[in-house]
DRENZALUM-738611 format. One record per residue: x, y, z of N, C-alpha, C in turn; residue in one letter. Coordinates in steps of 0.001 Angstrom, whole numbers, plus 500000, padded with zeros to 6 digits. Example, Ala and Ser with C-alpha at 12.3 -4.5 7.8 and 13.67 -1.06 7.14 Angstrom:
2
513190494310507800512300495500507800513200496700507800A 512850497750507080513670498940507140512900500030507870S 
This chain:
321
553538497015303818553283498030304451551801498419304809M 551674498669306202550454498967306530549815499857306264Q 548582499488305758547151499906305324546973501174305827K 546860502364305642546251503607306637544534503790306487R 544279503928307380542775504216307565542262505865308090T 541128506008307991540636507207308536539791506945309399I 539568507606310573539049507335311667537619508031311494D 536179507693311384535240508325311048535135509420312088R 535601509579312951535512510701313898535873512271312978R 536983511839312138537752513212311665536911513074309921W 535877512405309666535663512745308123535223514036308096L 536101514442307129535797515531306697534169516023305897P 533072515919306633532205516341305626532224517364304806L 532083518336305467532281519697304335533157519601303249N 534212519098303392534987519046302335534845517925301307A 533683516750301968533231516284301102532049516559299892L 531359517187300713530219518164300170530982519219299402R 532021519472299768532485520326298402532998519826297078A 533716518776297372534083518154296339533212517407295289F 531926516958296128530816516345295487530286517551294495E 529827518826295037529557519859294225530443520325293113G 531731520178293229532504520710292362532155519603291008V 532620518266291563532545517203290701530957517352289633A 529938517774290409528837517534290030528587518913288966K 528919519906289232528758521120288615530061521542287382H 531004520557287898532130521031286989533211521793286749G 532715522721287747533724524242287927533527524408289778S 534291525217289984534689526194291460533445527075291573F 533495527883290594532615528967290450531090528139290797T 531081527739290116528907526903289679529076526437290918A 529757525491291747529730524928292871529376525461293780A 530544526688293911530287527834295140529185528492295240A 528566528557293864527486529488294093526085528525294524N 526036527024294016524888526117294556525002525926295770A 526389525795296432526571525650297873526314527115298966L 526112527890298283526051529352298924527338529436300069L 528798529511299401529856530051299993530760530177299045I 532372530746299506532581531669298842533949530462298052S 534113530873296863534801529999295792536326529821296647Q 536926530833297387537999530331298294537640529529299113S 536777529476299977536381528652300808536224527033300276A 535596527164299367535131525840298599536564525344298275L 537383525894297399538607525457296781539440524716298176S 539479525935299058540608525269300579539491523947301188R 538398523651300982538204522292301285538324521368300435H 538389521582299316538867520692298301540374520151298338V 541512521775298571542470521125298477543232520108299844I 542029520680300720542622520153302195542045518298301732A 540870517940300996540531516834301054541706515778300083L 542489516995299168543351516084298533544686515861299225E 544803516717300260545846516286301240545489515373302147R 544334515229302471544212513887303394544004512876302481L 543878512654301436544030511201300479545517511229300030T 545925512246299823547393512211299363547185512106297813G 546430512122297287546260512178295722545504513434295374V 545582513848294140545083515075293579543465514132293021Q 542539514823292745541132514593292610541100514830291509L 541326516389290994540801516825290115541963517333289038F 541758517654287658542642517778286594542179519191286295E 543412519802286971542865521459286807543712521981285531R 542905522344284172543428522940283422542697524262283111R 543283525003282209542840526499281976541258527012281600P 540901525680280890539317525971280342538659524670280625H 539140523579281566538751522499281892538887521940282982A 537759520974283919538094520653285018537543519111285110L 538472518161285424537793516982284918538537516336286549T 537854514920286127537809514107287690538991513163287183L 539977513314288223541240511719288147540783510448288116T 541222509541288391541007508238288605540298508060290105K 541233508755290610540970508993292454539538509236292519A 539363510348292013538208511389292013537073510686291627G 537160510112290488535971509079289836535818508004290791Q 536914507227291360536399506379292509535620506750293724H 536146507926294267535495508596295403534298508926295200L 533670509970293819532398510547293752531248509642294096L 531289508441293111530084507191293583529712507136295144P 530855507217295812530408506738297640530053507825297893A 530672508831297790530260510035298298528733510534298240V 528522510482296787527125510642296312525959509886297144A 526207508782297300525674507410297746525294507731299136K 526642508010299699526371508402301324525358509756301397S 525516510766300830524660511872301161523432511452300736F 523147510769300047521767510417299435521267509763300686D 521947508652301286521498507653302411520626508580303646R 522269509764303802521577510971304695520465511333304573L 520216511693303327519369512555303177518009512051303037E 517970510543302659516735509674302444516042509450304065Y 517277509047305088517224508779306438516257509811307165A 516950511001306433516719512164307651515149512352307152L 514816512367305822513783512856305494512658511777306089D 512802510608306035511979509437307011511680509854308217D 512654510241309067512721510795310434512041512121310448I 511801512711309792511135514126309754509657513570309375R 509672512724308500508447512633308258507812511178308567N 507934510866310107507935509507310519506333509452310423E 505540508776309664504174508543309513503325508856308747G 504189509921307448503459509923306480504557509114305387A 503447509047304138504416507607303094505585508363302970P 506220507441302536507688507515302556507685506939300902S 508371508542300230508901508117298665510269507948298542Q 510412507211297582512120507239297223512102507098296013R 513166508209295377513316508225293981514650507351293643T 514818506536292680515612505687292370516291506335290903L 517459506490290660518233507198289474518927505974288803R 517989505551287679518124504282286886518913504535285356V 519721504032285288520244504269283815520078503099282859Q 519540503352281609519521502336280570519734502574279336M 520514501834278202520932502396276838519698502806276582P 520099503719275207519207503974274643518162503092274019P 518554502209273493517888501327272602516880500357273700S 517260499945274769517137499234275653515781499750276317F 515938501148276430515138502198276943513763502703276297A 514025502560274851513425502995274366512271501900273835V 512789500565274008511875499465273838511049498538274621Q 511818498846275857511753497704277118511253498922278156L 511574500377278220511519501028279537510292501360279967A 509280501619278815507846501741279428507355500673279999V 506983499300279431506295498326280147507037497805281536P 508438498072281476509371497620282902508954498778284181I 509004500005283681508714501141284491507319501098284953L 506360501027284131504965501177284262504614499679285299R 505309498522285107504769497273286168505708497865287194D 506429498082287275507512497948288442506912499108289619F 506471500387288760505370501483289845503931500510289979R 503458500035289371502288499255290090502344498685291086R 503916497470291003504103496926292351504460497644293262A 505356498889292957505937499307294186505649500830293942S 504436501232294150504218502853293834505430503825294815S 505504503208296091507012504059297034508178504587296332E 508393503928295136509805504139294538509285504968293085V 509872506137293307509540507318292034510816506291291116D 510971506988290025512235506481288887512440507959288108I 514019507910288226514679509008287669515487508179286351D 514907508150285161515269507486284068516517508231283462L 517723508016283255518478508399282158518813507576281126I 519521507948280050520033507209278656520939507387278182S 522375507277278889523429508045277738523749506873276682P 524589507285275566524916506669274154526022506134274933Y 526113504607274624527606504076274408527557502815275170G 528719501990275396528862501007276155529730501073277437V 529893500340278407531087500266279314530074500269280271G 531059500720281710530525500888283062529056502097283175P 528640501886284295527540502712284456527972504617284708P 527282505415284639527855506479285368527972506591286969L 528562507528287227528847507273288843527676508175290119G 526489508517289252525805508757289836524583508486290126D 524254507351289555522802506221289233522734505364290382V 521780504884290908521631503893291931521947502497291140D 521258502574290231521485500859289256521393501209288072V 521817500709287011522212500876285640522110499472284765A 521539499480284005521474498394282676522439498809281260V 523629498195281474524900498487280254524782497028279465V 524912497666278422525153496716277301526638496166277105Y 527512495420277697528816495365277779529277493853277250S 530376493952277463530814492312277967531403491679279362R 531522490854279660531874490600281015532929491200281542P 532765491774282549534360492301283134533986492255284727T 535523492331285158535512492054286767535668493475287190V 535002493806288258534682495041288376534302494910290330T 534119496072290814533937496016292040532436496046292178E 531876496343291210530573496320291312529312494847291145M 528504494813291736527642493741291821527178493660290000V 527169492576289556526955492517288172525878491192287861S 524803491396287597523892490598287455523290490126285365D 523648488983285289523475489114283799522018488770283506L 521528489850282758519961489821282381519651488745281097L 520293488816280340520491487927279103521862488581278241W 522287487216277553523146487442276699522791487505275254Q 523058488356274540522753489183273409523214487969272430V 522491487140271335523095486861270248521607487404269251R 522810488242268294522521489076267401521785487903266049L 520849488222265436520555487758264402519870488584263000T 520090488406262081519549489118260979517970489740261006I 517716491025261025516335491018260818516010492032259940L 515030491760259044514500492846257762513006492832257692C 512700493679256902511091493561256334510700492243255884H 509583491976255816509085490633255460509200490780253852P 508874491770253098508907492019251446510368491803251330N 511454491940252130512719492025251391512929490498251704T 512687489801252491512881488591252876512308487606251492A 510784487981251147510395487605250070510868487989248987A 511381489056248600511874489179247498513156488466247002A 513775487828247942515252487287248129514904485884248470H 513826485319248284513474483751249032514524482722248804R 514846483008247443516031481705246753517243482102246572D 517483482985247565519010483230247651519545482559248809R 520932481880248934521872481619250021522006482760251075D 522425482444252247523033483446253094523897484494252558L 524791484306251973525810484997251043525299486008250291A 524338485362249226523625486250248048522568487123248738G 521884486551249669520884487526250231521671488573250910F 522775488548251858523200489674252173524340490811251062I 524259489906249693524907490831248817524207491601248065E 522762491043248053521750491480247243520583492891248184A 521338492947249301520579494252249857521590495035250520N 521141495732250985521880497162251909521818496575253197E 523001496680253878523456496858255043523308497649255999I 522572497700257398522705498588258353523402498128259501V 524577499160259479525240498585260809525189499594261784H 525356499057263240524912499753264049526354500182265096V 526702501551265278527979501857265470528182501132267335R 529168500674267798529586500650268697530856501434269331I 530899501573270371531713502865270860533093502018271288A 534313502684270770535467502004270850535853500928269782D 535287500544268847535038499599267839534737499867266562Q 535357499345265390535202499997263984534060500088263625A 533956500508262301532488501360261884531888499878261623R 532245499199261096531816497643260427531826496589261643H 532140496876263261532713495798264058531208494658263906H 530080494747263905529213493588264340528972493075262939L 528969493223261814528932492527260287530120491896260253W 531382492594260496532596491781260343533006490620261377S 532128490757262519532494489689263425531359488075262950Q 530079488932262221528948487861261482529987487220260402F 530454488048259585530810487365258485531868486349258583A 532805486760259604533802485753259868533309484724260667R 532141484791261748531453483467262327530924482837261495H 530337483441260477529802482142259601530357482094258098N 531805482286257874532556482069256590532121482609255709S 531757483973255541531747484559254689532618485294254187L 533500484993254155535194485839253635534765486423252015A 533917486157251219533654486706249785532831488166250029G 532046487936251176530765488861251015531777490277251398V 531117491441250947531767492407251398530150493247252164N 530967493492253130530270494480254342530428495480254615I 531838495974253902532077497554254603531411498330253577E 530242498606253517529384499237252734528026499323253626R 527173500308253245525929500485253647525859501569255164G 524793501782255573524449503099256618524899502581257962L 525398503727258535525791503308259722525218504149260646V 524551503931261600523550504448262890523899504186264177V 523617505106265021524036504888266829523773504206267369D 522341503619266878521345502924268256520702501648267328T 520086500321268187519645499570267141518429500003266907A 518016500830267562516380501507267239516534501951265863V 517332502608265814517502503310264319517733502599263370L 518423501261263537519098499991262638517187499769262154A 516648499113263035515423498634263098514337499327262363A 514472500792262670513445501598262135513807501849260417Q 515029501507260210515465501742258686514851500354258331Y 515276499121258648514671498170258232512869497970258040A 512319498557258868511051498593259044510364499361257837L 511338500024257526510899501145255943510714500137255222S 511221498947255007511280497951253801512723498243253079G 513904498852254113515153498819253324515955498028254188E 517096497115253735518139496772254278518162495834255770G 519339495473255794519172494296256802520046494545257858L 519535494562259330520121494485260473520685493752261077A 521756493484261862522115492764263225521335493076264387L 520467492560264951519540492521266133519575491835267187L 519135492492268220518796491546269364517360490938269213D 516876489743268874515667489722269114514637489734270185P 515582489738271481515034490306272737514337491471272822N 515056492358272184514674493492272102513623494399271299L 513542493128270219512449493264269078511492492424268818F 511240491824270054510135490621270285508905491363269545A 508297492395270110507219492512269603506939492848267944E 507965493445267353508155493648265960508502492192265235E 508861491181265843509140490096265268507671489181265452I 507126489305266720505832488584266896504608488790266181S 504861490489265776503666491080264692503877490754263468S 505039490395263004505414490156261563505920491400261201G 506246492235261642506640493267260858508258493422260553R 508960492666261529510134492435261301510156490934260844L 511117490288260154511306488737260378512797488281260703V 513220487240260706514315486678260596514566485268259433R 515150486132258161515489485020256975516066483744257645P 516960483667258188517913482740258400518184482648259908F 518437481047259731518696480849261443520125480881261926D 520747482136261872521965482316262154522196483280262981V 523015483315263697522870484197265064524640484465265091T 525006485284265942526225486051266564526251486379267959L 527088485796268634527607485873270048528860486195269806D 528716487578270427530559488367270347530489488569271799D 529980488005272830530265488026273960529770489581274804D 528788490097273870528029491143274750527051490748275645Y 526308491330276447524872490894277051524226492292277746G 523507492400278168522624493252279148523014492834280465Y 523939493780281152523754493539282713523549494561283594Y 522816493984284868522058494855285638523567495007286626L 523875496207286955525069496943287488524450497546288687I 525038496968290174524753497789291251525922498013292184T 525975498951293026527256499404293765527102498645295100H 528179497477295631528108496705296571527358497504297894P 527742498606297971526806499491299297525451499558298669E 525037499463297856523744499475297284522531498379297861G 523553497175298022522557496126298197521598496030299603L 522140496933300630521444496988301809520333498271301647G 520048498609300647518895499871300405517731499145299927D 516927499477300719515685498428300611515065498664299014T 514797500096298591514322500047297163515368499930296308A 516834499871296176517446499707295243517672497961295051I 517330497014296144517252495495296479516003495639295939A 515098496010295891513593495495295609513549495754293748L 513876497146293426514393496818291980514966496134291060F 516233495664292080517385494626291147516744493239291389R 516101492766292652515596491554292232513943491410291491S 513258492516291157512319492341290485512815492533288948W 513956493230288303514231492851287154514907491409287051L 515747491072287898516333489917287739515045488893287315I 514320488908288326512940488051288123512361488180286849E 512113489546286115511517489594284752512031489120283718R 513556489269283825513980488985282831515280487799282869F 515111487056283869515822485730284075515846484944283172G 514629484424282816514787483101281752515521483419280578P 515739484859280115516393485432278824517888485128279302R 518307484789280140519843484846280318520158483517279654A 519516482826279327520011481712278306520047481636277265A 519263482983276665519564483619275192518166483698274547G 518098483901273301516429484360272858516144483249272561P 514644482923271795513848482013271927514282481555270682S 513998480319270001514493479866268508513521480458268002P 514570480805266721514275481902265223512972480886264808P 512148482166264132510721481775263710511353481551262129V 510973480422261905511586480006260229510558480632259021Q 511259481239258230510416481838257275511033481262255809L 510508481721254846510362481323253344511796480826252930A 512668481847253796514227481949252953515183480968253812V 515979480041253280516895479476254281518037479216253819S 518977479072254481520585478941254126521182477798253565N 520018476891253730520642475304253380520407474869252153E 
């Protein structure tokens, strides 16, 4: 079957702008108000676009309006295309004036809390012409549709996006030094049994997923890991351990400062690699954007050495030998 194409001479720009507005605001009424057109005109634009594509772009329900898979696929391309037009027109209008570009950057909450400040501070010093709009949604998986670049915590996936591994996460037990010292004579199984466990919730996984994986990986079949506290982020788990209570499975790269200062310690030379990593995700169309390319290359260079994994563990008083 011959693939159908749309001649750019007939691109429905008004309909695409209407579609973006409805997707952004989540309703026809709010989008019509924002775009200063009637709701009926807005609706006609969206319907015309759906007829042109031959697919439905929105699921219309009595009290909800959501994008279909086709709509989710179209929205990032539309938003980025209008962004590029806006930036180009602004550059032309302000020729000769300093050009300031804003990048919309997504980072996971724990990554943002631990690393965003030094990352963004150093990048802004090197590239003051680029402003950053940072968002930190909870969860794992693909980036939001309206961001320029995203750091995501995810397993490797094959998509149309450009994916650069910043580092492969290898989790290890971290705890307060007093906790390690109080149980220095125990083996790994005994050490875990003697302390509270702090779990980090992973979207779409069982409540005790990481510790269950850790127990299987280290042949700890007799250890009860289905107990303890469950929190939403690694930062919360680290804060609990820093209070002097509990064992947390955490990424040493995220908490390098706490480890180097001795506030958190690694009581055992054991790790868990369950295929998760921190990836920098960029849309292929964004690679030609100077600001996006600049941020991408800068971040890859900054974290490149970590891609092979965290540095060797600090040897402490407790050992599993």
